[in-house]
C-alpha positions as CSV (number, residue, x, y, z in Angstrom):
1,M,101.8,42.0,55.1
2,V,101.1,39.5,57.4
3,A,101.4,35.7,55.9
4,I,98.0,33.5,56.6
5,E,98.6,30.1,57.8
6,V,95.9,27.9,56.2
7,R,95.4,24.4,58.0
8,R,93.5,21.5,56.5
9,I,91.1,20.8,59.3
10,P,91.3,17.1,60.0
11,M,88.0,15.2,59.1
12,N,86.0,12.6,60.5
13,S,86.7,9.0,58.6
14,G,83.2,8.1,58.8
15,I,82.4,11.6,57.1
16,R,84.6,10.9,54.3
17,W,82.7,7.5,53.5
18,I,79.8,8.6,53.6
19,R,80.4,11.6,51.2
20,K,82.2,8.8,48.9
21,T,79.2,6.4,49.2
22,T,77.2,9.3,48.2
23,A,79.2,10.2,45.0
24,F,79.1,6.8,43.8
25,L,75.2,6.5,44.6
26,I,74.4,9.8,42.8
27,F,76.6,8.1,40.0
28,L,74.5,5.1,39.6
29,A,71.5,7.5,39.3
30,I,72.3,9.3,36.9
31,W,73.9,6.6,34.4
32,H,70.2,4.8,35.4
33,A,68.6,7.5,34.2
34,L,70.6,8.0,31.2
35,V,69.5,4.6,30.0
36,T,66.3,4.3,31.3
37,N,65.4,7.7,29.7
38,N,66.9,6.6,26.2
39,V,69.1,9.8,26.1
40,M,70.9,9.7,22.8
41,V,72.5,13.1,22.8
42,P,75.3,14.2,22.2
43,L,76.1,10.7,23.4
44,M,74.0,7.4,23.0
45,F,73.7,6.3,26.4
46,G,70.2,4.7,25.6
47,N,73.0,1.9,23.7
48,L,73.9,1.0,27.7
49,P,73.0,-1.3,29.8
50,S,71.6,-0.1,33.3
51,P,73.2,-0.1,36.5
52,V,70.4,-2.7,37.5
53,D,71.2,-5.0,34.4
54,V,75.1,-4.7,35.3
55,G,74.6,-5.9,38.8
56,K,72.9,-9.1,38.1
57,T,75.0,-10.0,36.0
58,L,78.0,-9.6,38.1
59,I,76.5,-11.4,40.4
60,K,76.0,-14.4,38.2
61,A,79.7,-14.0,37.0
62,L,81.0,-14.2,40.8
63,G,79.2,-17.6,41.0
64,E,81.0,-19.1,38.1
65,T,84.4,-20.4,38.3
66,T,85.5,-19.5,34.6
67,F,85.2,-15.8,36.2
68,Y,87.9,-16.1,38.6
69,Y,90.2,-18.1,35.9
70,H,90.3,-15.0,34.0
71,I,90.8,-12.9,36.9
72,A,93.7,-15.0,38.0
73,A,95.4,-15.1,34.5
74,S,95.5,-11.5,34.2
75,F,96.8,-11.2,37.7
76,V,99.4,-13.7,37.4
77,R,100.6,-12.1,33.8
78,I,100.8,-8.7,35.5
79,F,102.6,-10.0,38.4
80,I,105.1,-11.8,36.4
81,G,105.8,-8.5,33.8
82,S,105.8,-6.5,36.4
83,T,108.5,-8.3,38.3
84,L,110.8,-9.1,35.6
85,A,110.8,-5.5,35.0
86,L,111.0,-3.5,38.1
87,P,115.0,-4.9,38.9
88,L,116.1,-4.5,35.2
89,A,114.9,-1.2,35.1
90,V,116.0,0.1,38.3
91,L,119.4,-1.7,37.4
92,L,119.7,0.4,33.7
93,G,117.9,4.0,35.8
94,I,121.0,3.6,38.1
95,L,123.6,3.0,35.6
96,I,122.2,5.6,33.1
97,G,121.6,7.9,36.2
98,R,125.3,7.6,37.9
99,T,127.6,7.0,34.7
100,A,127.9,8.6,31.1
101,W,128.7,6.2,29.2
102,A,126.0,4.0,30.2
103,E,123.4,7.4,29.2
104,D,125.5,7.9,26.0
105,F,125.0,3.7,24.9
106,I,121.8,2.7,26.4
107,L,119.7,6.0,27.1
108,P,119.3,6.7,23.3
109,I,118.3,3.1,22.8
110,L,115.7,3.0,25.2
111,D,114.8,6.6,24.7
112,S,113.8,5.7,20.7
113,L,111.6,2.5,21.7
114,R,109.9,4.4,24.5
115,P,107.2,6.3,22.9
116,I,106.4,3.6,20.8
117,P,102.8,2.3,22.0
118,Q,102.5,-1.1,23.8
119,I,100.0,-1.9,21.4
120,S,102.2,-1.7,18.6
121,W,104.5,-4.2,20.2
122,I,102.1,-7.5,20.2
123,P,103.1,-8.3,16.5
124,V,106.6,-8.2,17.3
125,A,105.8,-10.1,20.7
126,I,104.1,-12.7,19.0
127,L,106.9,-13.3,16.5
128,L,109.8,-13.4,18.7
129,F,108.0,-15.9,21.4
130,P,106.9,-19.1,20.7
131,S,103.7,-19.5,22.8
132,V,100.9,-16.5,23.3
133,E,101.5,-16.2,27.1
134,G,104.9,-15.7,26.8
135,S,104.0,-12.6,23.9
136,I,101.5,-11.0,26.6
137,I,103.9,-11.5,29.4
138,F,106.2,-9.4,27.5
139,I,103.6,-6.8,26.6
140,T,103.2,-6.1,30.4
141,F,107.0,-6.5,31.2
142,L,106.6,-3.4,28.3
143,G,104.1,-1.2,29.9
144,A,106.1,-1.4,33.8
145,F,109.7,-1.4,32.4
146,F,109.9,2.4,30.9
147,P,107.8,4.3,33.9
148,I,110.1,2.2,36.5
149,L,112.9,3.4,34.2
150,V,112.7,7.0,33.8
151,N,111.7,7.4,37.5
152,T,114.7,5.8,38.2
153,I,117.3,7.9,36.3
154,A,115.4,11.2,37.8
155,G,115.6,9.8,41.6
156,I,119.4,8.8,41.7
157,R,119.9,12.3,39.3
158,E,118.2,14.5,42.2
159,V,119.5,12.9,45.3
160,N,120.7,15.5,48.1
161,P,124.4,16.8,46.7
162,S,124.9,17.4,50.9
163,Y,124.1,13.5,51.4
164,I,126.6,12.7,48.9
165,L,129.7,15.0,50.2
166,A,129.1,13.8,54.0
167,A,129.3,10.1,52.8
168,R,132.8,10.8,50.7
169,S,134.3,12.8,53.6
170,M,133.6,9.9,55.9
171,G,135.3,7.3,53.2
172,A,132.0,5.7,52.1
173,T,132.5,2.8,49.2
174,K,131.0,2.7,46.3
175,W,128.9,-0.1,47.1
176,Q,127.7,1.7,50.6
177,M,127.3,5.1,48.4
178,L,124.7,3.2,46.3
179,T,122.7,1.1,49.3
180,K,123.3,3.9,51.9
181,I,122.8,7.2,50.1
182,Y,121.1,7.0,46.4
183,L,118.9,4.0,46.7
184,P,117.3,5.2,49.8
185,D,116.9,8.5,48.0
186,A,115.5,7.5,45.0
187,I,112.9,4.6,46.4
188,P,109.6,6.7,46.8
189,N,110.7,7.9,42.9
190,I,111.3,4.3,42.1
191,L,107.6,3.1,43.8
192,T,106.1,5.7,42.0
193,G,107.1,4.6,38.8
194,F,106.5,1.0,39.8
195,S,102.8,2.4,40.5
196,V,102.4,3.8,37.0
197,G,104.2,1.1,35.2
198,V,101.4,-1.1,36.6
199,G,98.6,1.1,35.5
200,I,100.1,0.8,31.8
201,S,100.7,-2.9,32.7
202,W,97.0,-3.4,32.8
203,M,96.2,-1.4,30.1
204,S,99.1,-3.0,27.5
205,V,97.9,-6.9,29.2
206,I,93.9,-6.2,28.5
207,A,94.7,-4.9,25.1
208,A,97.2,-7.6,24.4
209,E,94.7,-10.3,25.8
210,M,91.8,-8.8,23.3
211,I,93.8,-9.4,20.6
212,S,95.3,-12.8,20.9
213,G,94.4,-13.7,24.6
214,K,92.4,-17.2,25.0
215,Y,91.9,-16.4,28.1
216,G,92.1,-13.1,31.1
217,I,89.6,-10.1,31.6
218,G,90.7,-8.7,28.6
219,Y,89.6,-11.4,26.9
220,Y,86.4,-11.9,29.0
221,T,85.7,-8.1,27.9
222,W,86.0,-8.2,24.5
223,T,84.5,-11.8,24.0
224,S,81.0,-10.3,25.7
225,Y,81.5,-7.1,23.5
226,T,81.7,-9.7,20.2
227,L,78.8,-11.4,21.3
228,M,76.7,-8.2,22.3
229,A,76.6,-8.8,25.8
230,Y,77.3,-5.9,26.6
231,S,76.2,-6.1,30.5
232,E,79.0,-8.5,30.5
233,T,81.4,-5.9,28.9
234,I,80.9,-3.4,31.9
235,V,81.2,-6.3,34.3
236,G,84.6,-6.8,32.7
237,M,85.5,-3.4,32.6
238,I,84.6,-2.6,36.6
239,T,86.8,-5.9,37.5
240,I,89.8,-4.4,35.4
241,G,89.2,-0.8,37.6
242,V,88.8,-3.1,41.1
243,M,91.6,-5.0,40.4
244,G,93.8,-2.0,39.5
245,I,93.1,-0.6,42.4
246,L,93.8,-3.5,44.6
247,C,97.6,-3.5,43.0
248,F,97.7,0.3,43.7
249,T,96.9,0.1,47.3
250,F,99.0,-2.7,47.6
251,I,101.7,-0.8,46.1
252,Q,101.2,2.4,48.6
253,R,101.5,0.2,51.7
254,V,104.7,-1.3,50.6
255,E,105.7,2.3,49.9
256,K,104.8,3.2,53.8
257,Y,106.6,-0.1,54.6
258,L,109.9,1.0,53.0
259,L,109.9,4.6,54.3
260,R,108.6,4.5,57.7
261,W,112.1,5.6,58.7
262,R,110.9,9.0,57.3
263,L,107.9,9.0,59.2
264,E,109.5,8.0,62.0
265,G,112.2,11.1,61.6
Protein backbone atom coordinates (compact mmCIF):
# COMPACT_ATOMS: atom_id res chain seq x y z
CA MET A 1 0.00 0.00 0.00
CA VAL A 2 1.34 3.39 -0.97
CA ALA A 3 1.14 6.02 1.76
CA ILE A 4 -0.44 9.24 0.59
CA GLU A 5 0.87 12.39 2.26
CA VAL A 6 -1.78 15.04 2.75
CA ARG A 7 -0.40 18.54 3.04
CA ARG A 8 -2.31 21.56 4.17
CA ILE A 9 -2.26 24.17 1.43
CA PRO A 10 -1.24 27.58 2.77
CA MET A 11 -4.04 30.11 2.41
CA ASN A 12 -3.71 33.82 1.87
CA SER A 13 -4.31 35.77 5.08
CA GLY A 14 -6.62 38.13 3.20
CA ILE A 15 -8.87 35.26 2.16
CA ARG A 16 -9.02 33.97 5.72
CA TRP A 17 -9.92 37.45 6.97
CA ILE A 18 -12.75 37.63 4.42
CA ARG A 19 -14.07 34.23 5.50
CA LYS A 20 -14.03 35.18 9.17
CA THR A 21 -15.75 38.49 8.48
CA THR A 22 -18.37 36.78 6.33
CA ALA A 23 -19.09 34.23 9.06
CA PHE A 24 -19.52 37.03 11.61
CA LEU A 25 -21.89 38.95 9.31
CA ILE A 26 -23.95 35.80 8.71
CA PHE A 27 -24.21 35.32 12.48
CA LEU A 28 -25.45 38.90 12.91
CA ALA A 29 -27.94 38.49 10.06
CA ILE A 30 -29.40 35.31 11.58
CA TRP A 31 -29.59 36.98 15.00
CA HIS A 32 -31.38 40.00 13.51
CA ALA A 33 -33.82 37.82 11.56
CA LEU A 34 -34.73 35.73 14.59
CA VAL A 35 -35.40 38.82 16.73
CA THR A 36 -37.26 40.93 14.18
CA ASN A 37 -39.50 37.97 13.19
CA ASN A 38 -40.22 37.30 16.87
CA VAL A 39 -39.23 33.64 16.63
CA MET A 40 -40.25 31.91 19.89
CA VAL A 41 -39.72 28.24 18.98
CA PRO A 42 -37.64 26.29 19.93
CA LEU A 43 -36.12 29.18 21.91
CA MET A 44 -37.63 32.58 22.67
CA PHE A 45 -35.34 34.61 20.41
CA GLY A 46 -37.99 37.35 20.22
CA ASN A 47 -37.16 38.35 23.80
CA LEU A 48 -33.62 39.32 22.85
CA PRO A 49 -32.55 42.79 21.69
CA SER A 50 -31.57 43.08 18.05
CA PRO A 51 -27.95 43.57 16.91
CA VAL A 52 -28.87 47.15 15.94
CA ASP A 53 -30.07 47.95 19.47
CA VAL A 54 -27.00 46.30 21.00
CA GLY A 55 -24.74 48.27 18.65
CA LYS A 56 -26.36 51.57 19.67
CA THR A 57 -26.01 50.65 23.34
CA LEU A 58 -22.36 49.69 22.82
CA ILE A 59 -21.57 53.01 21.17
CA LYS A 60 -23.24 54.82 24.05
CA ALA A 61 -21.35 52.74 26.64
CA LEU A 62 -18.00 53.44 24.95
CA GLY A 63 -18.62 57.13 25.57
CA GLU A 64 -19.12 56.68 29.30
CA THR A 65 -16.23 56.70 31.78
CA THR A 66 -18.04 54.34 34.16
CA PHE A 67 -18.02 51.57 31.56
CA TYR A 68 -14.22 51.64 31.35
CA TYR A 69 -14.02 51.64 35.14
CA HIS A 70 -15.99 48.39 35.23
CA ILE A 71 -13.65 46.86 32.63
CA ALA A 72 -10.51 48.01 34.46
CA ALA A 73 -11.78 46.63 37.77
CA SER A 74 -12.32 43.15 36.33
CA PHE A 75 -8.97 43.22 34.53
CA VAL A 76 -7.14 44.13 37.74
CA ARG A 77 -8.85 41.34 39.66
CA ILE A 78 -7.97 38.78 37.01
CA PHE A 79 -4.38 40.00 36.84
CA ILE A 80 -3.83 39.88 40.60
CA GLY A 81 -5.53 36.50 41.07
CA SER A 82 -3.74 34.86 38.13
CA THR A 83 -0.38 36.38 39.02
CA LEU A 84 -0.64 35.04 42.57
CA ALA A 85 -1.79 31.61 41.38
CA LEU A 86 0.95 31.06 38.78
CA PRO A 87 4.08 30.80 40.98
CA LEU A 88 2.33 28.90 43.78
CA ALA A 89 0.73 26.39 41.40
CA VAL A 90 4.01 25.87 39.52
CA LEU A 91 5.96 25.38 42.77
CA LEU A 92 3.47 22.84 44.14
CA GLY A 93 3.23 21.16 40.74
CA ILE A 94 7.00 20.67 40.65
CA LEU A 95 7.04 19.27 44.19
CA ILE A 96 4.17 16.88 43.52
CA GLY A 97 5.55 15.87 40.15
CA ARG A 98 9.02 15.09 41.46
CA THR A 99 8.61 13.91 45.07
CA ALA A 100 6.54 11.08 46.50
CA TRP A 101 6.01 12.79 49.86
CA ALA A 102 4.38 15.82 48.26
CA GLU A 103 2.18 13.56 46.15
CA ASP A 104 1.08 11.69 49.29
CA PHE A 105 0.62 14.66 51.63
CA ILE A 106 -0.41 17.58 49.41
CA LEU A 107 -2.10 16.14 46.32
CA PRO A 108 -5.00 14.36 48.12
CA ILE A 109 -6.03 17.61 49.80
CA LEU A 110 -5.87 19.58 46.56
CA ASP A 111 -7.71 16.84 44.67
CA SER A 112 -10.55 17.04 47.17
CA LEU A 113 -10.81 20.81 46.74
CA ARG A 114 -10.42 20.91 42.95
CA PRO A 115 -13.92 19.68 41.97
CA ILE A 116 -15.65 22.36 44.07
CA PRO A 117 -17.07 25.04 41.72
CA GLN A 118 -15.67 28.53 42.24
CA ILE A 119 -19.15 29.92 42.82
CA SER A 120 -19.46 27.62 45.85
CA TRP A 121 -16.41 29.30 47.37
CA ILE A 122 -18.04 32.74 47.38
CA PRO A 123 -19.73 32.44 50.84
CA VAL A 124 -16.49 31.05 52.31
CA ALA A 125 -14.45 33.81 50.68
CA ILE A 126 -16.76 36.47 52.13
CA LEU A 127 -16.28 34.94 55.59
CA LEU A 128 -12.50 34.64 55.22
CA PHE A 129 -11.66 38.08 53.85
CA PRO A 130 -12.46 41.39 55.55
CA SER A 131 -13.21 43.11 52.24
CA VAL A 132 -15.34 42.23 49.23
CA GLU A 133 -12.38 42.98 46.94
CA GLY A 134 -10.22 40.41 48.69
CA SER A 135 -12.90 37.73 48.40
CA ILE A 136 -13.37 38.36 44.66
CA ILE A 137 -9.61 38.17 44.01
CA PHE A 138 -9.50 34.93 45.98
CA ILE A 139 -12.17 33.45 43.69
CA THR A 140 -10.15 34.43 40.60
CA PHE A 141 -7.06 32.92 42.26
CA LEU A 142 -8.81 29.58 42.67
CA GLY A 143 -10.00 29.67 39.06
CA ALA A 144 -6.45 29.94 37.77
CA PHE A 145 -4.69 27.83 40.40
CA PHE A 146 -5.99 24.32 39.73
CA PRO A 147 -5.57 24.23 35.92
CA ILE A 148 -1.99 25.49 36.28
CA LEU A 149 -1.29 22.94 39.01
CA VAL A 150 -2.64 19.96 37.07
CA ASN A 151 -0.81 20.91 33.88
CA THR A 152 2.44 21.57 35.73
CA ILE A 153 2.31 18.12 37.34
CA ALA A 154 1.67 16.56 33.93
CA GLY A 155 4.48 18.56 32.33
CA ILE A 156 7.01 17.56 34.99
CA ARG A 157 6.09 13.89 34.76
CA GLU A 158 6.22 13.86 30.96
CA VAL A 159 9.78 15.14 30.64
CA ASN A 160 11.75 12.98 28.21
CA PRO A 161 13.69 10.38 30.27
CA SER A 162 16.58 10.61 27.82
CA TYR A 163 17.14 14.24 28.79
CA ILE A 164 17.15 13.31 32.47
CA LEU A 165 19.64 10.47 31.99
CA ALA A 166 21.90 12.63 29.84
CA ALA A 167 21.92 15.45 32.38
CA ARG A 168 22.66 13.08 35.26
CA SER A 169 25.45 11.41 33.34
CA MET A 170 27.08 14.82 32.94
CA GLY A 171 26.86 15.48 36.67
CA ALA A 172 24.05 18.06 36.64
CA THR A 173 22.97 19.32 40.06
CA LYS A 174 19.34 19.27 41.23
CA TRP A 175 19.04 22.98 40.50
CA GLN A 176 20.45 22.51 37.02
CA MET A 177 18.09 19.60 36.42
CA LEU A 178 15.17 21.79 37.42
CA THR A 179 16.12 24.91 35.47
CA LYS A 180 17.67 23.26 32.39
CA ILE A 181 15.60 20.10 31.96
CA TYR A 182 12.31 20.02 33.85
CA LEU A 183 11.08 23.61 33.59
CA PRO A 184 11.94 24.21 29.91
CA ASP A 185 10.25 20.96 28.92
CA ALA A 186 7.20 21.67 31.10
CA ILE A 187 6.68 25.29 29.98
CA PRO A 188 4.17 24.39 27.21
CA ASN A 189 2.04 22.50 29.76
CA ILE A 190 2.33 25.32 32.28
CA LEU A 191 1.25 27.95 29.76
CA THR A 192 -1.62 25.75 28.60
CA GLY A 193 -2.77 25.49 32.20
CA PHE A 194 -2.36 29.24 32.61
CA SER A 195 -4.46 29.90 29.52
CA VAL A 196 -7.21 27.58 30.74
CA GLY A 197 -6.92 29.05 34.23
CA VAL A 198 -7.36 32.61 33.00
CA GLY A 199 -10.50 31.52 31.17
CA ILE A 200 -11.90 29.96 34.34
CA SER A 201 -10.86 33.06 36.28
CA TRP A 202 -13.01 35.16 33.96
CA MET A 203 -16.00 32.93 34.64
CA SER A 204 -15.24 33.04 38.35
CA VAL A 205 -14.84 36.81 38.62
CA ILE A 206 -18.05 37.41 36.68
CA ALA A 207 -19.98 35.16 39.05
CA ALA A 208 -18.35 36.76 42.09
CA GLU A 209 -19.08 40.28 40.85
CA MET A 210 -22.68 39.36 40.13
CA ILE A 211 -23.20 38.14 43.68
CA SER A 212 -21.04 40.33 45.90
CA GLY A 213 -19.42 43.00 43.74
CA LYS A 214 -20.21 46.69 43.51
CA TYR A 215 -18.37 47.27 40.26
CA GLY A 216 -16.78 45.27 37.47
CA ILE A 217 -18.05 44.03 34.13
CA GLY A 218 -19.88 41.14 35.82
CA TYR A 219 -21.67 43.57 38.10
CA TYR A 220 -22.49 45.74 35.07
CA THR A 221 -23.94 42.76 33.19
CA TRP A 222 -26.06 41.48 36.07
CA THR A 223 -27.31 44.92 37.11
CA SER A 224 -28.37 45.59 33.52
CA TYR A 225 -30.39 42.37 33.54
CA THR A 226 -32.12 43.17 36.84
CA LEU A 227 -33.04 46.61 35.46
CA MET A 228 -34.34 44.90 32.26
CA ALA A 229 -31.78 46.81 30.17
CA TYR A 230 -31.18 43.74 28.03
CA SER A 231 -29.11 45.54 25.39
CA GLU A 232 -26.64 46.49 28.11
CA THR A 233 -26.61 42.87 29.29
CA ILE A 234 -25.55 41.72 25.81
CA VAL A 235 -22.96 44.51 25.69
CA GLY A 236 -21.54 43.20 28.95
CA MET A 237 -21.36 39.67 27.53
CA ILE A 238 -19.64 40.91 24.38
CA THR A 239 -17.16 42.87 26.48
CA ILE A 240 -16.34 39.79 28.55
CA GLY A 241 -15.68 37.83 25.35
CA VAL A 242 -13.39 40.52 23.93
CA MET A 243 -11.47 40.81 27.20
CA GLY A 244 -10.99 37.05 27.26
CA ILE A 245 -9.68 37.05 23.69
CA LEU A 246 -7.17 39.77 24.59
CA CYS A 247 -5.92 37.73 27.54
CA PHE A 248 -5.58 34.54 25.48
CA THR A 249 -3.77 36.42 22.70
CA PHE A 250 -1.32 37.86 25.21
CA ILE A 251 -0.61 34.43 26.68
CA GLN A 252 -0.02 33.01 23.20
CA ARG A 253 2.47 35.79 22.45
CA VAL A 254 4.30 35.07 25.71
CA GLU A 255 4.38 31.36 24.86
CA LYS A 256 5.86 32.03 21.42
CA TYR A 257 8.50 34.27 22.99
CA LEU A 258 9.47 31.76 25.68
CA LEU A 259 9.54 28.85 23.21
CA ARG A 260 11.25 30.69 20.36
CA TRP A 261 14.24 28.38 20.82
CA ARG A 262 12.06 25.49 19.62
CA LEU A 263 11.12 27.34 16.47
CA GLU A 264 14.75 28.26 15.88
CA GLY A 265 15.72 24.61 16.37
